[in-house]
PDB file of N, H, CA, C and O in Angstrom:
ATOM      1  N   ILE A   1      68.273 160.681  76.643  1.00  0.00           N
ATOM      2  CA  ILE A   1      67.586 159.404  76.751  1.00  0.00           C
ATOM      3  C   ILE A   1      67.673 158.646  75.430  1.00  0.00           C
ATOM      4  O   ILE A   1      67.805 157.422  75.445  1.00  0.00           O
ATOM      5  N   SER A   2      67.605 159.321  74.305  1.00  0.00           N
ATOM      6  H   SER A   2      67.497 160.315  74.293  1.00  0.00           H
ATOM      7  CA  SER A   2      67.641 158.604  73.031  1.00  0.00           C
ATOM      8  C   SER A   2      68.997 157.919  72.828  1.00  0.00           C
ATOM      9  O   SER A   2      69.051 156.851  72.218  1.00  0.00           O
ATOM     10  N   LEU A   3      70.086 158.505  73.322  1.00  0.00           N
ATOM     11  H   LEU A   3      70.042 159.373  73.818  1.00  0.00           H
ATOM     12  CA  LEU A   3      71.393 157.863  73.239  1.00  0.00           C
ATOM     13  C   LEU A   3      71.396 156.589  74.072  1.00  0.00           C
ATOM     14  O   LEU A   3      71.932 155.567  73.643  1.00  0.00           O
ATOM     15  N   PHE A   4      70.804 156.643  75.253  1.00  0.00           N
ATOM     16  H   PHE A   4      70.369 157.473  75.602  1.00  0.00           H
ATOM     17  CA  PHE A   4      70.712 155.478  76.133  1.00  0.00           C
ATOM     18  C   PHE A   4      69.937 154.353  75.449  1.00  0.00           C
ATOM     19  O   PHE A   4      70.379 153.204  75.461  1.00  0.00           O
ATOM     20  N   VAL A   5      68.807 154.667  74.863  1.00  0.00           N
ATOM     21  H   VAL A   5      68.449 155.600  74.853  1.00  0.00           H
ATOM     22  CA  VAL A   5      67.988 153.671  74.166  1.00  0.00           C
ATOM     23  C   VAL A   5      68.749 153.114  72.970  1.00  0.00           C
ATOM     24  O   VAL A   5      68.729 151.907  72.728  1.00  0.00           O
ATOM     25  N   SER A   6      69.405 153.967  72.238  1.00  0.00           N
ATOM     26  H   SER A   6      69.422 154.948  72.435  1.00  0.00           H
ATOM     27  CA  SER A   6      70.171 153.542  71.073  1.00  0.00           C
ATOM     28  C   SER A   6      71.296 152.580  71.463  1.00  0.00           C
ATOM     29  O   SER A   6      71.503 151.563  70.800  1.00  0.00           O
ATOM     30  N   LEU A   7      72.017 152.900  72.532  1.00  0.00           N
ATOM     31  H   LEU A   7      71.849 153.725  73.071  1.00  0.00           H
ATOM     32  CA  LEU A   7      73.094 152.019  72.991  1.00  0.00           C
ATOM     33  C   LEU A   7      72.556 150.678  73.454  1.00  0.00           C
ATOM     34  O   LEU A   7      73.140 149.637  73.154  1.00  0.00           O
ATOM     35  N   ASN A   8      71.449 150.692  74.181  1.00  0.00           N
ATOM     36  H   ASN A   8      70.975 151.538  74.425  1.00  0.00           H
ATOM     37  CA  ASN A   8      70.856 149.438  74.639  1.00  0.00           C
ATOM     38  C   ASN A   8      70.431 148.569  73.462  1.00  0.00           C
ATOM     39  O   ASN A   8      70.670 147.361  73.463  1.00  0.00           O
ATOM     40  N   LEU A   9      69.811 149.168  72.473  1.00  0.00           N
ATOM     41  H   LEU A   9      69.617 150.149  72.472  1.00  0.00           H
ATOM     42  CA  LEU A   9      69.405 148.406  71.291  1.00  0.00           C
ATOM     43  C   LEU A   9      70.613 147.849  70.555  1.00  0.00           C
ATOM     44  O   LEU A   9      70.576 146.727  70.051  1.00  0.00           O
ATOM     45  N   HIS A  10      71.679 148.631  70.494  1.00  0.00           N
ATOM     46  H   HIS A  10      71.709 149.543  70.903  1.00  0.00           H
ATOM     47  CA  HIS A  10      72.909 148.183  69.840  1.00  0.00           C
ATOM     48  C   HIS A  10      73.472 146.952  70.552  1.00  0.00           C
ATOM     49  O   HIS A  10      73.827 145.971  69.899  1.00  0.00           O
ATOM     50  N   PHE A  11      73.554 146.994  71.874  1.00  0.00           N
ATOM     51  H   PHE A  11      73.265 147.791  72.404  1.00  0.00           H
ATOM     52  CA  PHE A  11      74.092 145.865  72.629  1.00  0.00           C
ATOM     53  C   PHE A  11      73.189 144.642  72.532  1.00  0.00           C
ATOM     54  O   PHE A  11      73.688 143.519  72.463  1.00  0.00           O
ATOM     55  N   LEU A  12      71.888 144.830  72.524  1.00  0.00           N
ATOM     56  H   LEU A  12      71.483 145.743  72.579  1.00  0.00           H
ATOM     57  CA  LEU A  12      70.972 143.705  72.350  1.00  0.00           C
ATOM     58  C   LEU A  12      71.153 143.068  70.978  1.00  0.00           C
ATOM     59  O   LEU A  12      71.152 141.843  70.854  1.00  0.00           O
ATOM     60  N   PHE A  13      71.308 143.887  69.962  1.00  0.00           N
ATOM     61  H   PHE A  13      71.309 144.882  70.063  1.00  0.00           H
ATOM     62  CA  PHE A  13      71.524 143.373  68.613  1.00  0.00           C
ATOM     63  C   PHE A  13      72.791 142.522  68.566  1.00  0.00           C
ATOM     64  O   PHE A  13      72.790 141.431  67.997  1.00  0.00           O
ATOM     65  N   ILE A  14      73.858 143.017  69.157  1.00  0.00           N
ATOM     66  H   ILE A  14      73.859 143.904  69.620  1.00  0.00           H
ATOM     67  CA  ILE A  14      75.121 142.274  69.174  1.00  0.00           C
ATOM     68  C   ILE A  14      74.960 140.968  69.935  1.00  0.00           C
ATOM     69  O   ILE A  14      75.451 139.931  69.488  1.00  0.00           O
ATOM     70  N   ALA A  15      74.284 141.001  71.069  1.00  0.00           N
ATOM     71  H   ALA A  15      73.886 141.843  71.432  1.00  0.00           H
ATOM     72  CA  ALA A  15      74.116 139.803  71.888  1.00  0.00           C
ATOM     73  C   ALA A  15      73.361 138.709  71.146  1.00  0.00           C
ATOM     74  O   ALA A  15      73.688 137.530  71.282  1.00  0.00           O
ATOM     75  N   PHE A  16      72.364 139.083  70.370  1.00  0.00           N
ATOM     76  H   PHE A  16      72.098 140.041  70.259  1.00  0.00           H
ATOM     77  CA  PHE A  16      71.553 138.080  69.692  1.00  0.00           C
ATOM     78  C   PHE A  16      72.082 137.678  68.323  1.00  0.00           C
ATOM     79  O   PHE A  16      71.646 136.663  67.779  1.00  0.00           O
ATOM     80  N   THR A  17      72.994 138.430  67.758  1.00  0.00           N
ATOM     81  H   THR A  17      73.348 139.254  68.200  1.00  0.00           H
ATOM     82  CA  THR A  17      73.516 138.086  66.435  1.00  0.00           C
ATOM     83  C   THR A  17      74.939 137.567  66.486  1.00  0.00           C
ATOM     84  O   THR A  17      75.484 137.181  65.452  1.00  0.00           O
ATOM     85  N   ALA A  18      75.550 137.545  67.644  1.00  0.00           N
ATOM     86  H   ALA A  18      75.107 137.858  68.484  1.00  0.00           H
ATOM     87  CA  ALA A  18      76.943 137.111  67.748  1.00  0.00           C
ATOM     88  C   ALA A  18      77.032 135.640  68.129  1.00  0.00           C
ATOM     89  O   ALA A  18      77.806 135.275  69.014  1.00  0.00           O
ATOM     90  N   ALA A  19      76.257 134.800  67.476  1.00  0.00           N
ATOM     91  H   ALA A  19      75.628 135.097  66.757  1.00  0.00           H
ATOM     92  CA  ALA A  19      76.313 133.369  67.753  1.00  0.00           C
ATOM     93  C   ALA A  19      77.681 132.856  67.314  1.00  0.00           C
ATOM     94  O   ALA A  19      78.106 133.075  66.180  1.00  0.00           O
ATOM     95  N   ASP A  20      78.354 132.179  68.219  1.00  0.00           N
ATOM     96  H   ASP A  20      78.008 132.001  69.141  1.00  0.00           H
ATOM     97  CA  ASP A  20      79.685 131.672  67.917  1.00  0.00           C
ATOM     98  C   ASP A  20      79.593 130.414  67.068  1.00  0.00           C
ATOM     99  O   ASP A  20      78.740 129.555  67.293  1.00  0.00           O
ATOM    100  N   ASP A  21      80.478 130.319  66.097  1.00  0.00           N
ATOM    101  H   ASP A  21      81.171 131.016  65.914  1.00  0.00           H
ATOM    102  CA  ASP A  21      80.591 129.105  65.308  1.00  0.00           C
ATOM    103  C   ASP A  21      81.447 128.121  66.088  1.00  0.00           C
ATOM    104  O   ASP A  21      82.272 128.535  66.902  1.00  0.00           O
ATOM    105  N   PRO A  22      81.265 126.813  65.853  1.00  0.00           N
ATOM    106  CA  PRO A  22      82.146 125.839  66.505  1.00  0.00           C
ATOM    107  C   PRO A  22      83.604 126.161  66.181  1.00  0.00           C
ATOM    108  O   PRO A  22      83.926 126.621  65.086  1.00  0.00           O
ATOM    109  N   TYR A  23      84.471 125.910  67.153  1.00  0.00           N
ATOM    110  H   TYR A  23      84.209 125.536  68.043  1.00  0.00           H
ATOM    111  CA  TYR A  23      85.887 126.214  66.942  1.00  0.00           C
ATOM    112  C   TYR A  23      86.754 125.039  67.359  1.00  0.00           C
ATOM    113  O   TYR A  23      86.365 124.216  68.187  1.00  0.00           O
ATOM    114  N   GLU A  24      87.927 124.980  66.770  1.00  0.00           N
ATOM    115  H   GLU A  24      88.244 125.649  66.097  1.00  0.00           H
ATOM    116  CA  GLU A  24      88.900 123.940  67.096  1.00  0.00           C
ATOM    117  C   GLU A  24      89.445 124.190  68.495  1.00  0.00           C
ATOM    118  O   GLU A  24      89.899 125.296  68.786  1.00  0.00           O
ATOM    119  N   PRO A  25      89.409 123.189  69.365  1.00  0.00           N
ATOM    120  CA  PRO A  25      90.009 123.383  70.683  1.00  0.00           C
ATOM    121  C   PRO A  25      91.530 123.448  70.559  1.00  0.00           C
ATOM    122  O   PRO A  25      92.104 122.915  69.609  1.00  0.00           O
ATOM    123  N   ASN A  26      92.168 124.089  71.506  1.00  0.00           N
ATOM    124  H   ASN A  26      91.702 124.522  72.279  1.00  0.00           H
ATOM    125  CA  ASN A  26      93.628 124.203  71.514  1.00  0.00           C
ATOM    126  C   ASN A  26      94.209 122.962  72.189  1.00  0.00           C
ATOM    127  O   ASN A  26      94.645 123.020  73.339  1.00  0.00           O
ATOM    128  N   CYS A  27      94.212 121.851  71.475  1.00  0.00           N
ATOM    129  H   CYS A  27      93.858 121.804  70.541  1.00  0.00           H
ATOM    130  CA  CYS A  27      94.636 120.580  72.060  1.00  0.00           C
ATOM    131  C   CYS A  27      96.141 120.506  72.306  1.00  0.00           C
ATOM    132  O   CYS A  27      96.593 119.676  73.095  1.00  0.00           O
ATOM    133  N   ALA A  28      96.914 121.349  71.651  1.00  0.00           N
ATOM    134  H   ALA A  28      96.547 122.022  71.009  1.00  0.00           H
ATOM    135  CA  ALA A  28      98.366 121.332  71.856  1.00  0.00           C
ATOM    136  C   ALA A  28      98.718 121.620  73.310  1.00  0.00           C
ATOM    137  O   ALA A  28      99.716 121.111  73.821  1.00  0.00           O
ATOM    138  N   ARG A  29      97.912 122.426  73.971  1.00  0.00           N
ATOM    139  H   ARG A  29      97.102 122.840  73.556  1.00  0.00           H
ATOM    140  CA  ARG A  29      98.224 122.758  75.367  1.00  0.00           C
ATOM    141  C   ARG A  29      97.990 121.591  76.320  1.00  0.00           C
ATOM    142  O   ARG A  29      98.430 121.632  77.469  1.00  0.00           O
ATOM    143  N   TYR A  30      97.297 120.545  75.849  1.00  0.00           N
ATOM    144  H   TYR A  30      96.940 120.512  74.916  1.00  0.00           H
ATOM    145  CA  TYR A  30      97.032 119.377  76.692  1.00  0.00           C
ATOM    146  C   TYR A  30      97.869 118.170  76.291  1.00  0.00           C
ATOM    147  O   TYR A  30      97.720 117.094  76.871  1.00  0.00           O
ATOM    148  N   ALA A  31      98.749 118.336  75.305  1.00  0.00           N
ATOM    149  H   ALA A  31      98.870 119.210  74.834  1.00  0.00           H
ATOM    150  CA  ALA A  31      99.569 117.218  74.840  1.00  0.00           C
ATOM    151  C   ALA A  31     100.440 116.706  75.979  1.00  0.00           C
ATOM    152  O   ALA A  31     101.024 117.484  76.733  1.00  0.00           O
ATOM    153  N   ASN A  32     100.516 115.411  76.087  1.00  0.00           N
ATOM    154  H   ASN A  32     100.042 114.778  75.474  1.00  0.00           H
ATOM    155  CA  ASN A  32     101.343 114.755  77.109  1.00  0.00           C
ATOM    156  C   ASN A  32     100.975 115.166  78.524  1.00  0.00           C
ATOM    157  O   ASN A  32     101.847 115.259  79.388  1.00  0.00           O
ATOM    158  N   SER A  33      99.704 115.412  78.771  1.00  0.00           N
ATOM    159  H   SER A  33      98.996 115.336  78.069  1.00  0.00           H
ATOM    160  CA  SER A  33      99.297 115.760  80.131  1.00  0.00           C
ATOM    161  C   SER A  33      98.038 114.987  80.499  1.00  0.00           C
ATOM    162  O   SER A  33      97.349 114.431  79.643  1.00  0.00           O
ATOM    163  N   ILE A  34      97.767 114.970  81.775  1.00  0.00           N
ATOM    164  H   ILE A  34      98.327 115.421  82.470  1.00  0.00           H
ATOM    165  CA  ILE A  34      96.566 114.328  82.298  1.00  0.00           C
ATOM    166  C   ILE A  34      95.557 115.423  82.601  1.00  0.00           C
ATOM    167  O   ILE A  34      95.904 116.450  83.184  1.00  0.00           O
ATOM    168  N   CYS A  35      94.319 115.206  82.208  1.00  0.00           N
ATOM    169  H   CYS A  35      94.037 114.372  81.735  1.00  0.00           H
ATOM    170  CA  CYS A  35      93.280 116.205  82.454  1.00  0.00           C
ATOM    171  C   CYS A  35      92.986 116.297  83.948  1.00  0.00           C
ATOM    172  O   CYS A  35      92.926 115.282  84.642  1.00  0.00           O
ATOM    173  N   THR A  36      92.806 117.500  84.425  1.00  0.00           N
ATOM    174  H   THR A  36      92.855 118.324  83.862  1.00  0.00           H
ATOM    175  CA  THR A  36      92.483 117.713  85.834  1.00  0.00           C
ATOM    176  C   THR A  36      90.997 117.477  86.062  1.00  0.00           C
ATOM    177  O   THR A  36      90.246 117.279  85.107  1.00  0.00           O
ATOM    178  N   ARG A  37      90.571 117.497  87.310  1.00  0.00           N
ATOM    179  H   ARG A  37      91.181 117.659  88.085  1.00  0.00           H
ATOM    180  CA  ARG A  37      89.211 117.114  87.654  1.00  0.00           C
ATOM    181  C   ARG A  37      88.239 118.278  87.792  1.00  0.00           C
ATOM    182  O   ARG A  37      87.095 118.064  88.195  1.00  0.00           O
ATOM    183  N   GLU A  38      88.651 119.496  87.474  1.00  0.00           N
ATOM    184  H   GLU A  38      89.580 119.670  87.147  1.00  0.00           H
ATOM    185  CA  GLU A  38      87.709 120.612  87.573  1.00  0.00           C
ATOM    186  C   GLU A  38      86.590 120.412  86.552  1.00  0.00           C
ATOM    187  O   GLU A  38      86.752 119.682  85.574  1.00  0.00           O
ATOM    188  N   PHE A  39      85.466 121.060  86.789  1.00  0.00           N
ATOM    189  H   PHE A  39      85.334 121.653  87.584  1.00  0.00           H
ATOM    190  CA  PHE A  39      84.314 120.940  85.890  1.00  0.00           C
ATOM    191  C   PHE A  39      84.097 122.266  85.200  1.00  0.00           C
ATOM    192  O   PHE A  39      83.494 123.181  85.759  1.00  0.00           O
ATOM    193  N   GLU A  40      84.592 122.361  83.986  1.00  0.00           N
ATOM    194  H   GLU A  40      85.082 121.617  83.531  1.00  0.00           H
ATOM    195  CA  GLU A  40      84.413 123.534  83.127  1.00  0.00           C
ATOM    196  C   GLU A  40      83.885 123.005  81.800  1.00  0.00           C
ATOM    197  O   GLU A  40      84.622 122.944  80.816  1.00  0.00           O
ATOM    198  N   PRO A  41      82.599 122.619  81.771  1.00  0.00           N
ATOM    199  CA  PRO A  41      82.070 121.879  80.624  1.00  0.00           C
ATOM    200  C   PRO A  41      82.103 122.656  79.318  1.00  0.00           C
ATOM    201  O   PRO A  41      81.984 123.881  79.283  1.00  0.00           O
ATOM    202  N   VAL A  42      82.268 121.891  78.251  1.00  0.00           N
ATOM    203  H   VAL A  42      82.364 120.896  78.280  1.00  0.00           H
ATOM    204  CA  VAL A  42      82.156 122.421  76.896  1.00  0.00           C
ATOM    205  C   VAL A  42      81.224 121.493  76.128  1.00  0.00           C
ATOM    206  O   VAL A  42      81.179 120.288  76.375  1.00  0.00           O
ATOM    207  N   CYS A  43      80.489 122.072  75.204  1.00  0.00           N
ATOM    208  H   CYS A  43      80.525 123.051  75.003  1.00  0.00           H
ATOM    209  CA  CYS A  43      79.587 121.294  74.362  1.00  0.00           C
ATOM    210  C   CYS A  43      80.282 121.031  73.036  1.00  0.00           C
ATOM    211  O   CYS A  43      80.669 121.964  72.332  1.00  0.00           O
ATOM    212  N   GLY A  44      80.438 119.766  72.702  1.00  0.00           N
ATOM    213  H   GLY A  44      80.124 119.008  73.274  1.00  0.00           H
ATOM    214  CA  GLY A  44      81.036 119.415  71.423  1.00  0.00           C
ATOM    215  C   GLY A  44      80.045 119.596  70.289  1.00  0.00           C
ATOM    216  O   GLY A  44      78.832 119.573  70.499  1.00  0.00           O
ATOM    217  N   ASP A  45      80.569 119.776  69.089  1.00  0.00           N
ATOM    218  H   ASP A  45      81.554 119.795  68.918  1.00  0.00           H
ATOM    219  CA  ASP A  45      79.671 119.941  67.945  1.00  0.00           C
ATOM    220  C   ASP A  45      78.961 118.634  67.580  1.00  0.00           C
ATOM    221  O   ASP A  45      78.165 118.594  66.642  1.00  0.00           O
ATOM    222  N   ASN A  46      79.256 117.570  68.328  1.00  0.00           N
ATOM    223  H   ASN A  46      79.903 117.603  69.090  1.00  0.00           H
ATOM    224  CA  ASN A  46      78.540 116.309  68.171  1.00  0.00           C
ATOM    225  C   ASN A  46      77.361 116.210  69.148  1.00  0.00           C
ATOM    226  O   ASN A  46      76.682 115.185  69.202  1.00  0.00           O
ATOM    227  N   GLY A  47      77.123 117.279  69.919  1.00  0.00           N
ATOM    228  H   GLY A  47      77.675 118.112  69.875  1.00  0.00           H
ATOM    229  CA  GLY A  47      76.003 117.307  70.855  1.00  0.00           C
ATOM    230  C   GLY A  47      76.296 116.694  72.207  1.00  0.00           C
ATOM    231  O   GLY A  47      75.390 116.573  73.031  1.00  0.00           O
ATOM    232  N   GLN A  48      77.531 116.304  72.459  1.00  0.00           N
ATOM    233  H   GLN A  48      78.267 116.402  71.789  1.00  0.00           H
ATOM    234  CA  GLN A  48      77.909 115.688  73.731  1.00  0.00           C
ATOM    235  C   GLN A  48      78.624 116.699  74.614  1.00  0.00           C
ATOM    236  O   GLN A  48      79.453 117.478  74.143  1.00  0.00           O
ATOM    237  N   THR A  49      78.288 116.676  75.912  1.00  0.00           N
ATOM    238  H   THR A  49      77.614 116.044  76.294  1.00  0.00           H
ATOM    239  CA  THR A  49      78.962 117.536  76.883  1.00  0.00           C
ATOM    240  C   THR A  49      80.222 116.841  77.372  1.00  0.00           C
ATOM    241  O   THR A  49      80.201 115.656  77.704  1.00  0.00           O
ATOM    242  N   TYR A  50      81.318 117.588  77.411  1.00  0.00           N
ATOM    243  H   TYR A  50      81.334 118.550  77.141  1.00  0.00           H
ATOM    244  CA  TYR A  50      82.589 117.093  77.939  1.00  0.00           C
ATOM    245  C   TYR A  50      82.914 117.900  79.182  1.00  0.00           C
ATOM    246  O   TYR A  50      82.693 119.111  79.200  1.00  0.00           O
ATOM    247  N   PRO A  51      83.442 117.249  80.239  1.00  0.00           N
ATOM    248  CA  PRO A  51      83.697 117.965  81.493  1.00  0.00           C
ATOM    249  C   PRO A  51      84.683 119.117  81.346  1.00  0.00           C
ATOM    250  O   PRO A  51      84.581 120.120  82.053  1.00  0.00           O
ATOM    251  N   THR A  52      85.639 118.975  80.429  1.00  0.00           N
ATOM    252  H   THR A  52      85.723 118.161  79.855  1.00  0.00           H
ATOM    253  CA  THR A  52      86.616 120.035  80.151  1.00  0.00           C
ATOM    254  C   THR A  52      87.029 119.950  78.684  1.00  0.00           C
ATOM    255  O   THR A  52      86.781 118.949  78.013  1.00  0.00           O
ATOM    256  N   GLU A  53      87.655 121.007  78.206  1.00  0.00           N
ATOM    257  H   GLU A  53      87.855 121.820  78.751  1.00  0.00           H
ATOM    258  CA  GLU A  53      88.198 120.991  76.849  1.00  0.00           C
ATOM    259  C   GLU A  53      89.278 119.924  76.724  1.00  0.00           C
ATOM    260  O   GLU A  53      89.444 119.332  75.658  1.00  0.00           O
ATOM    261  N   CYS A  54      90.009 119.674  77.801  1.00  0.00           N
ATOM    262  H   CYS A  54      89.874 120.154  78.667  1.00  0.00           H
ATOM    263  CA  CYS A  54      91.056 118.652  77.804  1.00  0.00           C
ATOM    264  C   CYS A  54      90.467 117.278  77.494  1.00  0.00           C
ATOM    265  O   CYS A  54      91.035 116.527  76.699  1.00  0.00           O
ATOM    266  N   VAL A  55      89.345 116.945  78.107  1.00  0.00           N
ATOM    267  H   VAL A  55      88.884 117.554  78.752  1.00  0.00           H
ATOM    268  CA  VAL A  55      88.699 115.651  77.865  1.00  0.00           C
ATOM    269  C   VAL A  55      88.227 115.561  76.413  1.00  0.00           C
ATOM    270  O   VAL A  55      88.348 114.508  75.787  1.00  0.00           O
ATOM    271  N   LEU A  56      87.697 116.644  75.881  1.00  0.00           N
ATOM    272  H   LEU A  56      87.598 117.500  76.389  1.00  0.00           H
ATOM    273  CA  LEU A  56      87.302 116.671  74.470  1.00  0.00           C
ATOM    274  C   LEU A  56      88.521 116.396  73.594  1.00  0.00           C
ATOM    275  O   LEU A  56      88.429 115.653  72.617  1.00  0.00           O
ATOM    276  N   CYS A  57      89.653 116.986  73.936  1.00  0.00           N
ATOM    277  H   CYS A  57      89.728 117.590  74.729  1.00  0.00           H
ATOM    278  CA  CYS A  57      90.881 116.764  73.166  1.00  0.00           C
ATOM    279  C   CYS A  57      91.332 115.309  73.247  1.00  0.00           C
ATOM    280  O   CYS A  57      91.840 114.763  72.268  1.00  0.00           O
ATOM    281  N   GLN A  58      91.149 114.678  74.405  1.00  0.00           N
ATOM    282  H   GLN A  58      90.736 115.122  75.200  1.00  0.00           H
ATOM    283  CA  GLN A  58      91.487 113.258  74.517  1.00  0.00           C
ATOM    284  C   GLN A  58      90.629 112.434  73.564  1.00  0.00           C
ATOM    285  O   GLN A  58      91.118 111.490  72.945  1.00  0.00           O
ATOM    286  N   GLU A  59      89.358 112.785  73.445  1.00  0.00           N
ATOM    287  H   GLU A  59      88.960 113.552  73.948  1.00  0.00           H
ATOM    288  CA  GLU A  59      88.487 112.094  72.495  1.00  0.00           C
ATOM    289  C   GLU A  59      88.994 112.287  71.068  1.00  0.00           C
ATOM    290  O   GLU A  59      88.886 111.380  70.242  1.00  0.00           O
ATOM    291  N   ASN A  60      89.537 113.445  70.781  1.00  0.00           N
ATOM    292  H   ASN A  60      89.624 114.182  71.451  1.00  0.00           H
ATOM    293  CA  ASN A  60      90.040 113.715  69.434  1.00  0.00           C
ATOM    294  C   ASN A  60      91.278 112.894  69.100  1.00  0.00           C
ATOM    295  O   ASN A  60      91.618 112.753  67.925  1.00  0.00           O
ATOM    296  N   THR A  61      91.955 112.351  70.097  1.00  0.00           N
ATOM    297  H   THR A  61      91.679 112.465  71.051  1.00  0.00           H
ATOM    298  CA  THR A  61      93.115 111.502  69.812  1.00  0.00           C
ATOM    299  C   THR A  61      92.676 110.142  69.290  1.00  0.00           C
ATOM    300  O   THR A  61      93.498 109.376  68.786  1.00  0.00           O
ATOM    301  N   ILE A  62      91.388 109.835  69.405  1.00  0.00           N
ATOM    302  H   ILE A  62      90.720 110.457  69.813  1.00  0.00           H
ATOM    303  CA  ILE A  62      90.855 108.567  68.902  1.00  0.00           C
ATOM    304  C   ILE A  62      90.354 108.774  67.471  1.00  0.00           C
ATOM    305  O   ILE A  62      89.361 108.173  67.061  1.00  0.00           O
ATOM    306  N   ASP A  63      91.043 109.622  66.723  1.00  0.00           N
ATOM    307  H   ASP A  63      91.849 110.110  67.057  1.00  0.00           H
ATOM    308  CA  ASP A  63      90.762 109.887  65.317  1.00  0.00           C
ATOM    309  C   ASP A  63      89.391 110.516  65.084  1.00  0.00           C
ATOM    310  O   ASP A  63      88.711 110.189  64.112  1.00  0.00           O
ATOM    311  N   GLN A  64      88.996 111.403  65.959  1.00  0.00           N
ATOM    312  H   GLN A  64      89.549 111.669  66.749  1.00  0.00           H
ATOM    313  CA  GLN A  64      87.782 112.185  65.761  1.00  0.00           C
ATOM    314  C   GLN A  64      88.195 113.642  65.634  1.00  0.00           C
ATOM    315  O   GLN A  64      89.288 114.019  66.055  1.00  0.00           O
ATOM    316  N   GLN A  65      87.353 114.435  65.076  1.00  0.00           N
ATOM    317  H   GLN A  65      86.465 114.129  64.734  1.00  0.00           H
ATOM    318  CA  GLN A  65      87.633 115.869  64.975  1.00  0.00           C
ATOM    319  C   GLN A  65      86.456 116.647  65.542  1.00  0.00           C
ATOM    320  O   GLN A  65      85.747 117.346  64.818  1.00  0.00           O
ATOM    321  N   ILE A  66      86.262 116.514  66.830  1.00  0.00           N
ATOM    322  H   ILE A  66      86.838 115.945  67.418  1.00  0.00           H
ATOM    323  CA  ILE A  66      85.171 117.200  67.509  1.00  0.00           C
ATOM    324  C   ILE A  66      85.597 118.634  67.776  1.00  0.00           C
ATOM    325  O   ILE A  66      86.696 118.882  68.272  1.00  0.00           O
ATOM    326  N   LYS A  67      84.732 119.564  67.449  1.00  0.00           N
ATOM    327  H   LYS A  67      83.839 119.362  67.046  1.00  0.00           H
ATOM    328  CA  LYS A  67      84.985 120.972  67.735  1.00  0.00           C
ATOM    329  C   LYS A  67      84.157 121.381  68.940  1.00  0.00           C
ATOM    330  O   LYS A  67      83.210 120.690  69.317  1.00  0.00           O
ATOM    331  N   VAL A  68      84.516 122.499  69.540  1.00  0.00           N
ATOM    332  H   VAL A  68      85.285 123.060  69.234  1.00  0.00           H
ATOM    333  CA  VAL A  68      83.746 123.059  70.647  1.00  0.00           C
ATOM    334  C   VAL A  68      82.637 123.912  70.042  1.00  0.00           C
ATOM    335  O   VAL A  68      82.903 124.888  69.341  1.00  0.00           O
ATOM    336  N   ALA A  69      81.388 123.531  70.320  1.00  0.00           N
ATOM    337  H   ALA A  69      81.172 122.738  70.889  1.00  0.00           H
ATOM    338  CA  ALA A  69      80.253 124.323  69.838  1.00  0.00           C
ATOM    339  C   ALA A  69      80.125 125.586  70.682  1.00  0.00           C
ATOM    340  O   ALA A  69      79.924 126.681  70.158  1.00  0.00           O
ATOM    341  N   TYR A  70      80.244 125.414  72.010  1.00  0.00           N
ATOM    342  H   TYR A  70      80.407 124.524  72.436  1.00  0.00           H
ATOM    343  CA  TYR A  70      80.209 126.543  72.941  1.00  0.00           C
ATOM    344  C   TYR A  70      80.628 126.062  74.318  1.00  0.00           C
ATOM    345  O   TYR A  70      80.632 124.861  74.591  1.00  0.00           O
ATOM    346  N   LYS A  71      80.981 127.000  75.182  1.00  0.00           N
ATOM    347  H   LYS A  71      80.978 127.975  74.960  1.00  0.00           H
ATOM    348  CA  LYS A  71      81.348 126.675  76.556  1.00  0.00           C
ATOM    349  C   LYS A  71      80.071 126.486  77.360  1.00  0.00           C
ATOM    350  O   LYS A  71      79.116 127.249  77.218  1.00  0.00           O
ATOM    351  N   GLY A  72      80.066 125.468  78.199  1.00  0.00           N
ATOM    352  H   GLY A  72      80.842 124.849  78.314  1.00  0.00           H
ATOM    353  CA  GLY A  72      78.888 125.132  78.988  1.00  0.00           C
ATOM    354  C   GLY A  72      78.341 123.787  78.540  1.00  0.00           C
ATOM    355  O   GLY A  72      78.777 123.218  77.539  1.00  0.00           O
ATOM    356  N   GLU A  73      77.372 123.292  79.307  1.00  0.00           N
ATOM    357  H   GLU A  73      77.017 123.754  80.119  1.00  0.00           H
ATOM    358  CA  GLU A  73      76.770 122.009  78.990  1.00  0.00           C
ATOM    359  C   GLU A  73      75.895 122.121  77.747  1.00  0.00           C
ATOM    360  O   GLU A  73      75.282 123.160  77.502  1.00  0.00           O
ATOM    361  N   CYS A  74      75.841 121.062  76.975  1.00  0.00           N
ATOM    362  H   CYS A  74      76.340 120.218  77.174  1.00  0.00           H
ATOM    363  CA  CYS A  74      74.991 121.045  75.785  1.00  0.00           C
ATOM    364  C   CYS A  74      73.533 121.222  76.206  1.00  0.00           C
ATOM    365  O   CYS A  74      73.086 120.655  77.203  1.00  0.00           O
ATOM    366  N   GLY A  75      72.822 121.998  75.447  1.00  0.00           N
ATOM    367  H   GLY A  75      73.185 122.459  74.637  1.00  0.00           H
ATOM    368  CA  GLY A  75      71.415 122.240  75.739  1.00  0.00           C
ATOM    369  C   GLY A  75      71.169 123.428  76.634  1.00  0.00           C
ATOM    370  O   GLY A  75      70.015 123.803  76.840  1.00  0.00           O
ATOM    371  N   HIS A  76      72.220 124.043  77.182  1.00  0.00           N
ATOM    372  H   HIS A  76      73.158 123.738  77.015  1.00  0.00           H
ATOM    373  CA  HIS A  76      72.092 125.206  78.066  1.00  0.00           C
ATOM    374  C   HIS A  76      72.663 126.442  77.399  1.00  0.00           C
ATOM    375  O   HIS A  76      73.595 127.056  77.917  1.00  0.00           O
ATOM    376  N   VAL A  77      72.119 126.804  76.274  1.00  0.00           N
ATOM    377  H   VAL A  77      71.362 126.306  75.854  1.00  0.00           H
ATOM    378  CA  VAL A  77      72.631 127.975  75.543  1.00  0.00           C
ATOM    379  C   VAL A  77      72.041 129.237  76.105  1.00  0.00           C
ATOM    380  O   VAL A  77      72.347 130.328  75.625  1.00  0.00           O
TER     381      VAL A  77
END
């Protein structure tokens, strides 16, 4: 039982301390393409929700450098 408790505590520690830092989206994969209509939201580090990473990358072509804060809608961490 102590091994079970120890493993559970270990996984809880990892879950609560593994906060992801904002990261650069892979915009090269969307170059010269049109974004599709699926809804796979990402939260930009500017606090705005984008329907997809592709749409965020389109915003970055307007001379912005928005990073992905996390996957999902902003405010739903």
